[in-house]
N, C-alpha and C positions, 0 to 999 in steps of 0.2 A: 525532493518530491518528484513524482512522475512528470515528464514533459509531454503534454498532449499534442503530439504532432502525428501526421499520417504514418501508419505502421508499414513501412516499406522494407526495412531490413532490421532484423534483430541483431543486437550486439553480440558477437561471439563470446562465450563464457571465458575462453582462454585469454582474451585480451581485456577482461574486465577485472575490476578490483573485488568483485563478488561473484558467487556462483549464480548462474541463471536458473531460476526456479520454474520458469514456464516459457514455452515458445509461443509466439503469436499465432492466433488461429484465424480462420476465415479465408476467403479467396482473395484473388488479386495479388499485388506485389508482395504483401506480407507473407505469402505462402512460399516465397523463394527460399531455397536452401541457404543457410548461413554459410559464409565462406569458411573453408577449412584453414587451419593455421598455416599449412604448407602452401596455401595459395598466395601467401604474401612473403616478401623478402625483408628481413629486418635490416635497418640501417642505423649505425651509430655515428653521429657527427654533430657539429655545432648547429643548433637550430637557427642561429642568426645567419648561417650561410645557406639556408634553404632557399628554394625559389626556382631551381632549374626544372625543366620539364621531366627529366628522368628520375627525379627523387620522389619516392612514394611518401605521401603525407600521412601523418598520424595525428589524430585529434584526441584530447583528453577531456571528457565530459565530467564536470564536477557538479553533482546535484543530489539532494536527499531523496532516495528512492527506496523506502522500506520494502516494497513488494518485489524488488529485483527484476522488474520487467521493463525497464526503460528501453525504448526503441527510438531509432532515428531514421529518417528517410535515406534513400540511397545517396551517398556522397561521392563525388567524382573530383579527381585532381585535374591538373592542366592537360594531361594526356588522356583523360577519360577513364583512368583507372580508379578503382574503389579507394576511398580514403579509409585507413584503418581507424577504429574507434576503441578507446578504452574508457571505462567508467570508474568513478570514485564517488562513494556516498558522503565522504567528509574530507576535510583537509588532511587528516592523518593518512588516509588511503591515497589521496592525491600526491602527497609528498613521496610516497613509496613508488608510485607509478610514473612520476615525473622524471623520466630518463632523457638522455640527450636526443633520442630519436623522436621525441614528441615535438611537433612543430607549432601546434595551436591548442589553446585551452578554451573550452566553452563553459563559462561559469554561470550557474543559476544564482542571481543576486539574492534570492530568498533563503539561501543556505545560511544558517546561523554561524556567526564568527566564533572561533574557539575561545572559551573562557569568558564569553560575554552573555549576560542574561538580560540585557536591556537593548533597546533599539535606538540609542542616542546617535549612533553612527550607522546609517543604512548601508554604507559602502565599506564597512570594516572588513568584511570577508574579501572584497575585491582588493583592498589595500594589502591584506595579508597574502593573497595570491601573488600580487605584483612583487612583494618582497621575496616570496618563495621562489618565483620564476622570473627574474628580471630580464632574461634573454629570450623568453618565449612570447609569442603573440597571444593576446587575450581578447576573447569576445565575451561581452556581457549579455546575458539573457534576462529580459525584464518582463514584468507582467503585461498583459494586453493593455495597450493604450498608455503605458507609463513611459512615454518618450522622455520625460523630464529626468527620470532616474538614469535612463540610458545615456543622455547627453552628459550628465554629471559623471557617469562612469568613464566616458571618453576623456573628460577633463582631468580626471584623476590619473588616467594612464592606460585604459583599455584602447585597443585599436579600433573597435567599432561596437555597436550594440544591436540586438535583434529583439523584436517584439514576439512574444510567444504565439499569438494567434495568427501571425503573418508568416510563420516559418514553413518552408517546404524544402525539398531536396535541392532544387536549383538555386534558391536564394542562399541556403546555408552553405552549399559548396562554394558558391562565388564569394560569400563573406569570409570563409576560411582562407581561400586563396588570396583574397585581397589583404586580410589581416597579416598573413605570413609575409607577403611582399612588402607591406607597409612597415612591419617591424624590422625586416631586413634593411629597408631603405633608411628608416630612422636611425638604426644602429650604425650604419655606414656614415650617415650624415653627422651623427654625434662624434664618431671617431675622427672624421675629417675636421670638425670644428675644434675638437680637443687638440688635434695635431697643429691646427693653425694657431691656437692660443699658445701652445708650447713654443712654436716657431717664433711668434711675435715676442714672447718673453725672452727667448734666447737672443733674438736680434737686439732687443733693448739692452740686455746685459752686455752683449759683445760691443755694441756701439758705445756704451758707457765706459768700457775698458780701453777704448782707443784714446790716445793721448791728446791733450789740449796744450799746444805749445805755450810756454811762458816766455814771451819775448818783449814784454812791456818795457819801453825805454830804449829798445834797440832799433837801429836804422836798417837792419838786415831784413830782406824779404824772404818769406818761407812758403814752400809749396810741398805737397806730398801726394803720393799715390799708393794705394794699398789694395792688393787683390789676393785673397786666400786661395790656396789650391783645393781645399775641401769643397765639395759641392754644396751649395746653398748656405755656406758659412760666411760670417762676416769677419772672423778672426782666425788667423793661422799661427804658425810657430814663429813667423817673422815679427819683429817689434822695432819701434823707433821712438825717439823723443828729442825735444829741444827745450833748453831752459837758459835763462840769463840770470847770472848770480849778481849779488849786490855790488861787486867790483866792476861790473860792466862786461865781464867775459861771457860770451855765448858758447854754451856746450851743446854739442849735437852727438847723437848716438844712433846706430842701427845695428841690429843683430838678428841671428837666425838660430833657432833651436832645431836640432836634427829631428826629422819626422814631421808629420802633417796632421796628427789627430788632435782631439780636444785637450789631452794631457799636455802635449807640447805647447798648445796655445796658452794654456793656463800657466805653464812655466815661463813662457815668454812675457806674460803680463807681470809675473812676480819679479823677473829680472829687470824689466823696465821701471817698475815702481821703486825697486831697490836702487837702481842707478840714479833715479831722480832724487831720492832721499839722500844718498851718499854725496851726490854732486852739490846739492844745496847745503850739505853739511861741511863742504870744503874739500872733499877728497878729489883727487885727479890722478890720471896716468896709472902707473903700476900699482899704487896703493888702492885705487878704486877697483881695478880689475881683479886684484888678489882677493878683495872682499867679495866681489861678485862671484868669484869662483867658489868661495865658501858657501854663499847662498845657494848656488846651483847644486853643489854636492849634498847639501842638506835637503833640498826640495825635490830633486829628481827622483822618479820612480824606479830607475834602473841605472846601474853604474856605467852602462854603455852610452848614456845620453850625454851629449855635449852641446855647446853653443858657440858660434862664431860671433865676433863683435868688432865694431869699428867705432872709435870715439875721436871726436875733434873738439878742441877748445880754442876758440877764436879770440884773440886779444881785443881789449876794448877799442883800440884804434882801427880794428878790422883789417890790418895789413899782414898779420902773422897768425900762425895757428900751430898748435901741438897736435900730433897724430899718434894714436895707438891702434895697432891691429892685432887681433887675437884670432888668427886663422881666417880672416875675412878679406874679401876683395878690396883693393885700394880705391879710394874715391877718385872721381874724375874732376879735374880743374879746367875751367874754360876762362880765358881772358881775351879782351879785345886785341885784335891784331896778331894773335897767336893761335896755333892749332890746339884744340882741346887735348889734354893728355892725362894719364893716370899719375897720381902722386906716388912717390917712392914707396916700395914695399919690401925693401931688403931686410929690414929689422922686424918683419912680421913674426909675432910670437905665436904659440900654440893656441888652439881653441880652448875655451874655458871647459874645465872638467876632464881634460886629457892627462895632464901632468901635474902632480902635486908639487908645490914649490916652484912653479914656473914663474918667469919674469916677462914683463912686457915693456920694452923700452919706448920712451916717448920721443918722437922725431919732431924737429922744428921745421916748419914749412913757411916759405915766403909766398904771400898771396898777391900783394900789390894793392893798387888803389881801387880797381874795379874788377870784379870776378864773379863767377858762378861755380859753386861747389856741389857736386851731386854724389850722394851716398846711396848705395843700393845693396840688395841681397842677391844671392846667386841665381834666384829665379829669373832675373832679368837677362842673364847671360847663358843659361843652360838650356834654353828652348832650342828645338831643332830648326834647321833650315830646310824647308820642303819635306819630302818623303824619305830622304836619306837619313844616315846616322850623324851627319855633321851638325855641330852645335854652333850657335852664334859666337860664343866666347867673348872675352874681353876686347880683343882686337876688333871683332865685328861690331860690338856695342860702341866702341870709340868712334869707328867710322860712321856708324848710324847717327850718333849724336852730333858729330861734326857737320854732317850734311843737314841735319835739322836746324842747327844753330845758323848755318849759312842761309837757311830759308827764313830766318828772322824769328824763329820760335823761341819763346822764353817762358819761364815760370810754369804755371799750370799747363799751358798749351804744349810746352816742350815735354813734360812728363807724360801727358796724355798721349801724345804722338809716339813717344818711345815705347810705352807699354802696349799700345795698339799695334805698332809695327812688329814688335817681338811676337805678339800673339798671331798676327797674320803670317809671319814667316814660319811659325810653328805649325800652321795649317789648322789652327783651332785653339781652344782654351789651353792654357798652360797647366800642367799637373802640379807644379811646385808653387809655393807661396811667392808673391812678389811684393816687395816694399821699396819705394824710391822716395828720397826727400831731396829738396834743392834749397840751398841758401844762396841769395844773390846780394852783392854789394855794388851799388851804383856810385861811382865817384863824383 
């Protein structure tokens, strides 16, 4: 139906869904020459990204107008430039004219909904438009004094509503600009909220994948630090675990999958879970590592992917341990009255996934009555020292831990100080994953 507003500018026929049958007559603003097509510049872009001053706005008017003489007042965008207007008499025409360069829709709520002969849902046409144009701003045009329908339209999803008898060029221009900005803001806020929900779900998932040590019945004290190299991630390619089996032996493991992405993190979790299951089933040493290599070979996405691993099994009396190394740095042993030192690594076997049929000898290590055993990944030793190319290395790490032990640091405090100092020496966050675990026995 015609929209009875001041006749200040006729809608150009070339931008309408119908041919213009008559030009407005009479003096005043309505006698202005209609803008030519070449007076405007077409823009094709995402309507949700609109809102900058240099973007010319386009309005799609949807209303039943049998006479074909619908006119609107002069409409201006942020820069004072004319807003282009297209008209559609029904939703079929509207769907054809609803291109990406349309920023806002002005919908007459009296337009009948398609396929509906009743009035059981007064907002059916609005709901249909919102489904048709979920990324566009929508203004609802209501009958004079019908603010209740307008408010309900906003509740359903329109950005704002306008009363027909209060409509003028300045009000409508401002409403269009406001609706476009509000839609853009709402879309950005929704994407941000969706991103936060995904991030929270990922954090809950990753946190659930971190191990819970099984040390019930053991006198050993446990501490761990974990810092993934991926930005905003909780889980990286490093992995660790500690369990106590029924015979009283405490088994500890730390490993590192090459790479830093989510696939590597997932593979690290698979290897950790497999290690725990195999350990609880009674496997140890070379037999356990051979089976883990089979798991890696079946689960890795690329034949070039490998993983380093260090396993330690501590006897029930806590004085001896078996050590297996698969291309991994050797643990650090600290005992009272002695300088902290690395355990032997002469029999270090290859990383998992490099050589089929490889063997990993188990070395026997004497621990003593009181000790601290630190297992770590190479992220702790490969950070740089200052702005040069020199890296901390194992020797630098040993010297650092010796100094921190001399300062009386133990347990969580020791690991926290070690990781923080390595980061400070690097001049910022480390790019590699870092995992460190510490087992202490007090005599």
